[in-house]
C-alpha angles and dihedrals in degrees: 000000000000127000094268093059120054119225090234095046111159094357120132119273095227105095101226094045090045090052091054091047088054091052093049092047092049088061096054109026093093098043116124117267118250106198103181099167129029148115107245114141114259090208088072091064093038098053098026091205123159114275115251124253121314094263095052091047102042110021116023097058097038113095091185087067104039097041090059093049092045089054087060096050104271110138117235089226088061089055092053097253106156121241121224093233093054094245114160119279131174110286102171106105096205092052091051091047093050091049090051093047091052089056099036090110088072092075095055111138094014128112087244089066090049094049094043095050088048091053092047093049107034101032103033101025094237115154102176119085117253111258137146088268095052096038098098095044092049091047092052092048094050095041091053093048092049090062093058125091091240090067099049115116098258093047091050090047088060094041091053088054092233111175094185136352128193121209121196123236133181121249092256096050114122091216090222093149091053089049090052091050091050094046093047093071092229111152097219110115111232117164133179132232127213113246108176099171094122091059100037101042112073089197091061111109112259093014097150093048090047090055089052090050091049088056092048092051096048102031091236128129102248089183087081130061093233093048092047093053092046090052089058091050091053094048092048090051090050091051089050088058086064095049102273114161097166146039123215130210125192100190123165091239139015092244116143132181137197107203126178118255094259093046091051091050092050092047093050091050090054091047092047089054089053102259111212090204111109090201090059091052092049091048092050092053089048093050092048093058088058091045090051090050090053090050089051089058088058102040103026099237113152110240115227120192117196103180136157104061123123092213122210091005093181112066090194092057092043089055093048103039109011129223129348099026099134099278098108107117129192118247135194108276132198118208108164095063096026097056096039097093091052093044091048088056102042110351097113094049105117092199093060123086119199116177115198124197129188142198090192104082092185087074096060101084097023101048120355101050093047091048094048089043092067113018110083093210096053129087132170120243116219127263104300141204109326088023096046087111138100092264093044092050092049092049090049092056093043095050100041110032099073092056107024099027121210098289096063088061125077107224117244135321125183100216091197144144090200102092097184091056096057096095090046093052094048091046091052091050091050092049093049093048092048090051090051093049091047089055091052090051091049088053090050092244094119134026119237090247091055091047092054090050091049093048088059092046094050095045099044124345103057094054092047092050097041094051094040092238 
């Protein structure tokens, strides 16, 4: 590891436990990366063009970075984040980079600092910390490397030792980039995942028009409940042709419903007419999670539920910059009551795989681990988003292992748009897990042999199995 990242990063301070953590980590650090859920752009792998300048690659698209700077008074326009109305924003990469470097101290102690230092050191060979004084030199180093063939997307894919990566596309996506990847003959494995939020959430902007478009694409009458469900089945089948093994659902809550056929028809008709009733819209989202689970029983797609985020919390920022600009805030989330209708319907089906994530850590030990510890269909997704951090990963293991064990979890996934940070995120997860396992061995709760087996499972095997990859 380079000078910016210590060899014993995140390992326990006690010498004997640290030594064991080192041994466990040595056995998994070079394992291939399974990245079963994320948001990298498939066009990168399809076109294999050089990445743009360092700012456009590392700063402008990364909400972890610009939300922190914005909280301290730096305008998003000054960081190059595009506005919806096309108003001018900073476009000079070096200026954006300098502004970021001047404020880099703001991310001290955060996972962003850890990931970014890792990228500077391990990917670009930079050993000096990023500061206002080193900004230009670092920019020049990175910019020059990005113009070489070794730093094109496909080359980095191989360098990162990625065995498979899943991108995430909306239900209406034409998947043209995935088609181009497939037709190119490249041997890198890039698959899609089915994200139907825009056609299952009545609060999504343009929902009615999206339903019309769904009908046009599939040739089904999405003015009827039966036609609407069949349209989803067709799109899911199409996504499977491009490698999809999962669907993904970013609902505000984990609420599910299990309506009768006639009740579902009546609800859909109200929604299709544009029901002004918020309760109807919530119920429709809830019913659709159960419908998606039923479809998963038929087609085998793993069902991922990412609830509990108040997305685009600031209407002013949503109006100026659009979605995914750092204003998604965790909320309290119920799972025991919310998931019961779905679990009543399909929860004991051993052939079904439902992976539940949370932004509400208080639910781990109280609700999620006990649920996953008994329902065959349910698995726990790893620490996610705001908790995708060393402390969040430790808390996840501490709060879930005693009730759900290790084998009702699904390893790690990076869930990122920031392609260069993928190795850093997986390395951090492997280090944290090895430290946790070393502690269990030191407390005589695991044997060393078991810890080595589990380190392999957590770093590689569980994700591959859970996502059917």
